C-alpha positions in Angstrom: 86.5 35.9 30.0 88.5 37.2 32.9 90.1 40.5 32.7 93.1 39.3 33.4 93.6 37.8 30.4 93.1 38.5 26.7 93.1 37.4 23.0 96.8 38.2 22.0 96.0 40.0 18.4 100.1 38.7 17.2 99.2 34.6 17.7 95.3 34.8 18.0 95.7 32.6 21.6 93.9 33.5 24.8 97.4 34.1 26.8 97.8 37.7 27.2 98.1 38.5 30.6 97.1 41.3 32.5 101.0 42.9 34.0 100.4 46.4 35.8 98.5 48.5 33.4 98.8 46.5 30.0 99.1 42.9 29.0 101.6 40.6 28.0 101.2 37.3 25.8 102.5 34.5 27.3 102.4 32.5 24.5 104.3 35.0 21.6 105.8 37.4 24.1 104.8 40.6 22.7 103.7 43.4 25.4 100.8 45.8 25.1 99.5 49.3 26.9 96.1 48.9 26.7 93.3 46.3 26.5 90.7 46.8 23.7 87.1 45.9 24.4 84.8 45.9 21.4 81.0 47.1 21.3 79.7 46.3 17.8 76.7 47.9 18.1 74.8 50.7 16.9 71.9 52.4 18.5 69.7 53.8 15.5 68.6 53.2 12.1 70.9 52.3 9.2 74.3 51.8 11.3 75.5 48.5 9.9 79.0 50.1 9.0 79.6 50.9 12.2 78.6 47.4 13.6 81.2 45.9 11.3 83.6 48.6 12.0 83.9 47.9 15.5 85.4 44.6 14.4 88.7 46.0 12.4 92.0 44.5 13.6 93.3 46.7 15.8 97.0 45.7 17.6 95.5 45.4 20.7 94.4 42.1 23.3 91.3 41.8 23.3 89.4 41.7 26.4 85.9 41.4 25.6 83.5 41.8 23.0 80.2 43.4 24.3 77.1 42.4 22.3 73.9 42.6 24.4 70.2 43.2 23.8 69.4 46.7 25.3 71.3 50.0 25.5 71.3 49.4 29.5 72.6 45.8 29.3 75.1 47.2 27.2 76.2 49.8 29.4 76.4 47.3 32.2 78.4 45.4 30.6 81.1 47.6 29.2 81.2 49.2 32.7 82.1 46.0 34.2 84.5 44.7 31.6 86.7 47.4 31.3 90.6 46.5 31.7 93.1 48.9 33.7 93.7 51.0 30.6 90.6 50.5 28.4 90.7 51.6 24.7 86.6 51.4 23.1 86.3 50.3 19.8 82.5 50.9 19.0 79.7 51.1 16.8 78.3 54.1 17.9 79.1 56.5 20.6 76.3 55.0 23.2 79.6 52.5 23.6 81.6 55.5 25.8 78.3 55.5 28.1 79.6 52.3 29.8 83.2 53.5 29.2 82.5 56.6 31.2 80.3 55.4 33.9 82.9 52.5 34.8 85.6 54.8 34.9 83.7 57.3 37.2 82.6 54.2 39.7 86.3 53.5 39.5 88.1 56.7 40.0 85.0 58.5 42.2 85.3 61.3 39.1 85.9 61.7 35.5 86.2 64.2 32.9 85.3 64.2 29.6 86.7 65.0 26.3 84.1 64.4 23.4 85.7 64.7 20.0 82.7 64.7 17.6 81.2 66.6 14.6 78.0 66.5 16.3 76.9 67.3 19.9 75.4 64.1 20.7 73.3 66.2 23.5 69.7 65.2 22.1 66.9 63.8 24.4 64.0 61.6 23.0 61.9 64.7 23.1 64.3 66.8 21.2 66.3 64.4 18.7 65.1 64.9 14.8 65.8 61.0 14.1 65.1 59.1 17.1 68.5 57.7 16.7 70.0 56.9 20.5 73.6 57.7 18.6 72.6 61.0 19.2 72.2 61.2 23.2 74.7 59.4 24.5 76.4 62.6 25.9 73.3 64.0 27.3 72.3 60.6 29.1 75.7 60.5 31.1 74.9 64.2 31.8 71.3 63.8 32.7 72.2 61.0 34.7 74.4 62.7 36.9 77.4 60.4 35.9 79.4 63.6 34.7 78.6 67.0 35.3 78.5 69.3 32.2 81.0 71.6 33.5 83.3 68.6 33.5 82.9 68.3 29.5 84.4 69.6 26.9 82.9 69.2 23.0 85.4 69.6 20.8 85.0 69.8 16.8 81.2 70.2 16.8 80.1 72.0 13.9 76.5 70.2 13.2 74.4 71.2 16.0 70.6 70.8 16.4 69.2 74.2 18.0 68.4 72.4 21.4 71.9 71.2 21.6 73.1 74.5 21.3 70.6 75.9 23.9 72.0 73.2 26.4 75.5 73.9 25.8 74.7 77.3 26.5 72.9 76.9 29.3 74.8 73.7 31.0 78.0 75.6 30.5 79.9 72.8 28.2 83.2 74.3 27.1 85.2 73.8 23.9 88.8 74.5 25.6 90.9 71.2 26.4 93.9 72.9 27.8 91.2 74.5 30.6 89.8 71.1 31.3 93.2 69.0 31.4 94.2 72.3 33.8 91.8 71.7 36.6 90.4 68.2 36.5 92.3 64.5 37.7 90.8 61.9 35.2 90.2 62.3 31.7 88.3 60.0 29.5 88.7 60.8 25.5 85.5 59.9 23.5 86.8 60.1 19.7 83.8 59.5 17.0 85.5 59.7 13.8 83.3 62.1 12.0 85.3 65.1 14.2 88.0 64.2 11.4 87.7 66.3 7.9 86.4 63.3 5.6 89.8 63.4 3.5 91.3 62.7 6.5 89.8 59.2 7.3 86.8 56.9 6.1 83.5 57.6 8.5 80.1 56.5 9.1 78.7 60.3 8.8 80.9 62.6 7.2 80.7 66.2 8.3 82.9 68.7 6.4 85.4 71.2 7.3 87.1 69.1 10.3 90.2 68.9 11.6 93.2 66.9 10.2 94.7 63.7 11.5 97.9 65.6 12.8 95.5 68.4 14.5 93.8 65.6 16.5 96.8 63.5 17.0 98.5 66.5 18.7 95.7 67.0 21.1 95.4 63.5 22.1 99.6 64.1 22.5 98.6 66.7 25.1 96.2 64.5 26.9 98.7 62.0 26.9 101.2 64.5 28.7 98.8 65.5 31.1 99.0 62.4 33.0 95.5 62.4 33.3 94.0 59.8 31.0 92.0 57.1 32.2 90.4 55.5 29.3 89.7 56.3 25.4 87.6 54.9 23.1 87.0 55.2 18.7 83.6 54.9 17.2 81.6 56.3 14.2 84.3 54.4 11.9 83.5 52.7 8.4 84.8 49.3 7.9 87.9 50.8 5.9 91.0 48.8 5.7 92.7 52.3 5.9 91.1 52.9 9.3 93.0 50.4 11.1 96.6 52.1 10.5 95.2 55.6 11.5 93.3 54.0 14.5 96.7 52.8 15.8 98.6 55.9 15.2 95.9 57.9 17.7 96.0 55.2 20.3 99.9 55.5 20.3 99.5 59.1 20.5 97.6 58.7 23.5 100.5 56.7 24.8 98.6 53.1 24.0 
Protein backbone atom coordinates (compact mmCIF):
# COMPACT_ATOMS: atom_id res chain seq x y z
CA UNK A 1 0.00 0.00 0.00
CA UNK A 2 1.26 3.49 -0.83
CA UNK A 3 2.06 5.75 2.11
CA UNK A 4 -0.06 8.36 0.34
CA UNK A 5 -3.26 6.50 1.12
CA UNK A 6 -4.61 4.42 3.98
CA UNK A 7 -7.72 2.59 5.13
CA UNK A 8 -10.14 4.96 6.84
CA UNK A 9 -11.25 3.68 10.26
CA UNK A 10 -14.65 5.34 9.85
CA UNK A 11 -15.85 4.09 6.44
CA UNK A 12 -13.26 1.30 5.97
CA UNK A 13 -12.39 2.37 2.43
CA UNK A 14 -8.89 2.90 1.08
CA UNK A 15 -9.60 6.57 0.52
CA UNK A 16 -7.75 8.24 3.39
CA UNK A 17 -5.12 10.33 1.59
CA UNK A 18 -1.98 11.87 3.06
CA UNK A 19 -2.33 15.63 3.55
CA UNK A 20 0.58 17.44 5.17
CA UNK A 21 1.36 15.41 8.32
CA UNK A 22 -2.01 13.66 8.57
CA UNK A 23 -4.75 12.09 6.45
CA UNK A 24 -8.11 13.10 5.02
CA UNK A 25 -10.64 10.54 3.84
CA UNK A 26 -11.90 11.42 0.37
CA UNK A 27 -14.93 9.21 0.91
CA UNK A 28 -16.38 10.30 4.26
CA UNK A 29 -14.43 13.52 4.84
CA UNK A 30 -12.90 12.53 8.19
CA UNK A 31 -9.50 13.98 9.04
CA UNK A 32 -6.74 12.46 11.17
CA UNK A 33 -3.50 13.75 12.69
CA UNK A 34 -1.45 10.54 12.29
CA UNK A 35 -1.21 7.32 10.33
CA UNK A 36 -1.38 3.90 11.99
CA UNK A 37 1.13 1.11 11.36
CA UNK A 38 0.09 -2.25 12.82
CA UNK A 39 2.82 -4.73 13.74
CA UNK A 40 1.03 -7.86 15.02
CA UNK A 41 4.01 -9.97 16.02
CA UNK A 42 5.50 -10.93 19.39
CA UNK A 43 9.08 -12.15 19.32
CA UNK A 44 9.07 -14.52 22.28
CA UNK A 45 7.17 -17.39 23.83
CA UNK A 46 3.49 -17.07 24.71
CA UNK A 47 2.84 -13.62 23.29
CA UNK A 48 -0.38 -14.45 21.46
CA UNK A 49 -2.36 -11.87 23.46
CA UNK A 50 -0.05 -9.07 22.31
CA UNK A 51 -0.44 -10.21 18.71
CA UNK A 52 -4.22 -10.04 19.03
CA UNK A 53 -4.06 -6.63 20.71
CA UNK A 54 -2.31 -5.14 17.68
CA UNK A 55 -5.66 -5.43 15.88
CA UNK A 56 -7.58 -3.22 18.32
CA UNK A 57 -9.75 -0.76 16.33
CA UNK A 58 -8.06 2.59 16.94
CA UNK A 59 -9.53 5.63 15.19
CA UNK A 60 -6.56 6.30 12.90
CA UNK A 61 -6.14 5.45 9.22
CA UNK A 62 -4.32 2.17 8.69
CA UNK A 63 -1.27 2.82 6.54
CA UNK A 64 0.30 -0.64 6.79
CA UNK A 65 0.07 -4.02 8.49
CA UNK A 66 3.55 -5.50 8.88
CA UNK A 67 3.70 -9.27 9.28
CA UNK A 68 7.13 -10.59 8.34
CA UNK A 69 8.82 -13.93 8.89
CA UNK A 70 11.83 -12.61 10.79
CA UNK A 71 12.51 -9.72 13.12
CA UNK A 72 15.10 -8.35 10.69
CA UNK A 73 12.52 -8.31 7.87
CA UNK A 74 9.96 -6.73 10.20
CA UNK A 75 12.38 -3.98 11.16
CA UNK A 76 13.08 -3.12 7.53
CA UNK A 77 9.39 -3.17 6.63
CA UNK A 78 8.33 -0.93 9.53
CA UNK A 79 11.14 1.52 8.77
CA UNK A 80 10.02 1.80 5.15
CA UNK A 81 6.27 2.00 5.88
CA UNK A 82 6.28 4.96 8.27
CA UNK A 83 3.96 7.87 7.45
CA UNK A 84 5.02 11.42 8.28
CA UNK A 85 3.44 11.21 11.75
CA UNK A 86 3.47 7.52 12.65
CA UNK A 87 1.57 5.78 15.41
CA UNK A 88 2.81 2.19 15.69
CA UNK A 89 0.59 -0.42 17.34
CA UNK A 90 2.48 -3.63 18.28
CA UNK A 91 2.78 -6.63 19.29
CA UNK A 92 5.80 -6.53 21.44
CA UNK A 93 8.37 -3.78 21.87
CA UNK A 94 10.42 -5.11 18.96
CA UNK A 95 8.07 -3.10 16.72
CA UNK A 96 9.78 0.06 18.03
CA UNK A 97 13.08 -0.99 16.46
CA UNK A 98 11.95 -0.43 12.89
CA UNK A 99 10.15 2.77 13.84
CA UNK A 100 13.22 4.29 15.48
CA UNK A 101 15.50 3.19 12.66
CA UNK A 102 13.19 4.71 10.06
CA UNK A 103 12.84 7.97 11.95
CA UNK A 104 16.58 8.21 12.65
CA UNK A 105 17.23 7.86 8.91
CA UNK A 106 14.57 10.47 8.13
CA UNK A 107 15.65 13.06 10.69
CA UNK A 108 19.36 12.32 10.94
CA UNK A 109 19.12 11.86 14.70
CA UNK A 110 16.42 10.79 17.12
CA UNK A 111 16.20 10.43 20.89
CA UNK A 112 13.94 7.94 22.61
CA UNK A 113 11.64 8.19 25.61
CA UNK A 114 11.09 4.53 26.56
CA UNK A 115 8.16 4.08 28.96
CA UNK A 116 8.30 0.53 30.28
CA UNK A 117 8.20 -1.45 33.51
CA UNK A 118 11.13 -3.44 32.13
CA UNK A 119 14.46 -2.35 30.71
CA UNK A 120 14.39 -4.20 27.37
CA UNK A 121 18.17 -3.97 27.64
CA UNK A 122 19.15 -7.64 27.70
CA UNK A 123 21.27 -9.38 25.11
CA UNK A 124 21.06 -13.02 24.02
CA UNK A 125 23.85 -13.70 26.51
CA UNK A 126 22.22 -11.97 29.50
CA UNK A 127 18.53 -12.69 28.91
CA UNK A 128 16.98 -15.10 31.45
CA UNK A 129 14.21 -16.05 29.02
CA UNK A 130 15.79 -15.69 25.59
CA UNK A 131 12.72 -13.72 24.42
CA UNK A 132 13.70 -11.03 21.95
CA UNK A 133 11.02 -8.73 23.32
CA UNK A 134 13.37 -8.17 26.28
CA UNK A 135 16.12 -6.83 24.01
CA UNK A 136 14.86 -4.12 21.59
CA UNK A 137 16.21 -1.04 23.35
CA UNK A 138 19.62 -2.70 23.64
CA UNK A 139 19.44 -3.61 19.94
CA UNK A 140 18.97 0.03 19.01
CA UNK A 141 21.87 1.16 21.19
CA UNK A 142 24.27 -1.59 20.16
CA UNK A 143 23.57 -0.97 16.46
CA UNK A 144 24.38 2.71 16.88
CA UNK A 145 20.88 3.78 15.81
CA UNK A 146 20.58 5.82 19.00
CA UNK A 147 23.09 6.87 21.65
CA UNK A 148 22.53 5.56 25.16
CA UNK A 149 22.80 9.13 26.42
CA UNK A 150 19.84 10.04 24.17
CA UNK A 151 17.60 7.51 25.93
CA UNK A 152 15.37 8.06 28.93
CA UNK A 153 13.97 4.92 30.52
CA UNK A 154 10.94 5.95 32.56
CA UNK A 155 8.76 3.81 34.83
CA UNK A 156 11.11 0.82 34.94
CA UNK A 157 10.83 -1.22 38.13
CA UNK A 158 11.65 -4.81 37.18
CA UNK A 159 15.22 -4.86 35.89
CA UNK A 160 17.62 -7.77 35.59
CA UNK A 161 21.05 -7.19 37.23
CA UNK A 162 22.87 -6.98 33.85
CA UNK A 163 20.38 -4.32 32.75
CA UNK A 164 21.02 -2.28 35.89
CA UNK A 165 24.77 -2.50 35.26
CA UNK A 166 24.34 -1.41 31.64
CA UNK A 167 22.14 1.56 32.58
CA UNK A 168 24.78 2.82 34.97
CA UNK A 169 27.72 2.22 32.64
CA UNK A 170 26.06 3.58 29.49
CA UNK A 171 24.57 6.71 31.03
CA UNK A 172 20.90 6.03 30.34
CA UNK A 173 18.83 8.69 32.07
CA UNK A 174 15.43 8.78 33.78
CA UNK A 175 14.47 12.47 33.43
CA UNK A 176 12.26 13.27 30.42
CA UNK A 177 12.54 17.02 30.98
CA UNK A 178 16.31 16.97 30.60
CA UNK A 179 16.05 14.97 27.37
CA UNK A 180 13.38 17.24 25.89
CA UNK A 181 15.48 20.27 26.71
CA UNK A 182 18.50 19.24 24.65
CA UNK A 183 17.35 17.19 21.62
CA UNK A 184 15.35 18.06 18.53
CA UNK A 185 13.52 14.82 17.64
CA UNK A 186 11.91 12.37 20.07
CA UNK A 187 10.20 9.01 19.60
CA UNK A 188 7.94 7.76 22.41
CA UNK A 189 7.96 3.99 22.96
CA UNK A 190 5.09 3.18 25.33
CA UNK A 191 4.83 -0.37 26.66
CA UNK A 192 1.53 -0.70 28.46
CA UNK A 193 3.12 -2.59 31.34
CA UNK A 194 4.53 0.74 32.49
CA UNK A 195 1.08 1.44 33.95
CA UNK A 196 -0.16 0.28 37.29
CA UNK A 197 -2.15 -2.90 36.49
CA UNK A 198 -5.35 -1.31 37.79
CA UNK A 199 -5.23 1.33 35.06
CA UNK A 200 -5.18 -0.67 31.81
CA UNK A 201 -5.25 -4.26 30.56
CA UNK A 202 -1.66 -5.35 29.88
CA UNK A 203 0.16 -8.48 28.80
CA UNK A 204 2.85 -8.43 31.49
CA UNK A 205 1.56 -6.49 34.53
CA UNK A 206 3.94 -5.12 37.13
CA UNK A 207 2.69 -3.54 40.38
CA UNK A 208 3.31 0.02 41.57
CA UNK A 209 3.29 1.77 38.22
CA UNK A 210 2.07 5.26 37.28
CA UNK A 211 -1.55 6.12 36.63
CA UNK A 212 -3.08 6.83 33.26
CA UNK A 213 -3.28 10.49 34.20
CA UNK A 214 0.41 10.69 35.09
CA UNK A 215 1.46 9.20 31.76
CA UNK A 216 -1.02 11.41 29.92
CA UNK A 217 0.56 14.46 31.55
CA UNK A 218 4.03 13.31 30.51
CA UNK A 219 2.92 12.75 26.92
CA UNK A 220 1.38 16.21 26.84
CA UNK A 221 4.77 17.65 27.84
CA UNK A 222 6.36 15.82 24.93
CA UNK A 223 3.68 17.24 22.61
CA UNK A 224 4.18 20.76 23.92
CA UNK A 225 7.94 20.52 23.34
CA UNK A 226 7.27 20.38 19.59
CA UNK A 227 9.89 17.63 19.24
CA UNK A 228 7.72 14.54 18.80
CA UNK A 229 8.38 12.68 15.53
CA UNK A 230 6.61 9.39 16.24
CA UNK A 231 5.15 7.09 18.86
CA UNK A 232 4.32 3.46 19.39
CA UNK A 233 2.10 1.50 21.79
CA UNK A 234 2.97 -2.10 22.67
CA UNK A 235 2.38 -4.75 25.31
CA UNK A 236 -1.41 -4.38 25.37
CA UNK A 237 -3.92 -7.08 26.18
CA UNK A 238 -6.71 -7.53 23.60
CA UNK A 239 -9.33 -5.96 25.86
CA UNK A 240 -11.79 -3.45 24.32
CA UNK A 241 -11.22 -1.21 27.35
CA UNK A 242 -7.81 -0.41 25.89
CA UNK A 243 -9.24 1.27 22.81
CA UNK A 244 -10.53 4.41 24.49
CA UNK A 245 -7.46 4.65 26.69
CA UNK A 246 -5.05 4.26 23.77
CA UNK A 247 -6.88 6.97 21.85
CA UNK A 248 -6.79 9.20 24.92
CA UNK A 249 -3.01 8.75 25.18
CA UNK A 250 -2.53 9.34 21.47
CA UNK A 251 -4.59 12.53 21.77
CA UNK A 252 -2.30 13.68 24.58
CA UNK A 253 0.55 13.44 22.06
CA UNK A 254 -1.37 15.65 19.65
CA UNK A 255 -2.53 12.75 17.53
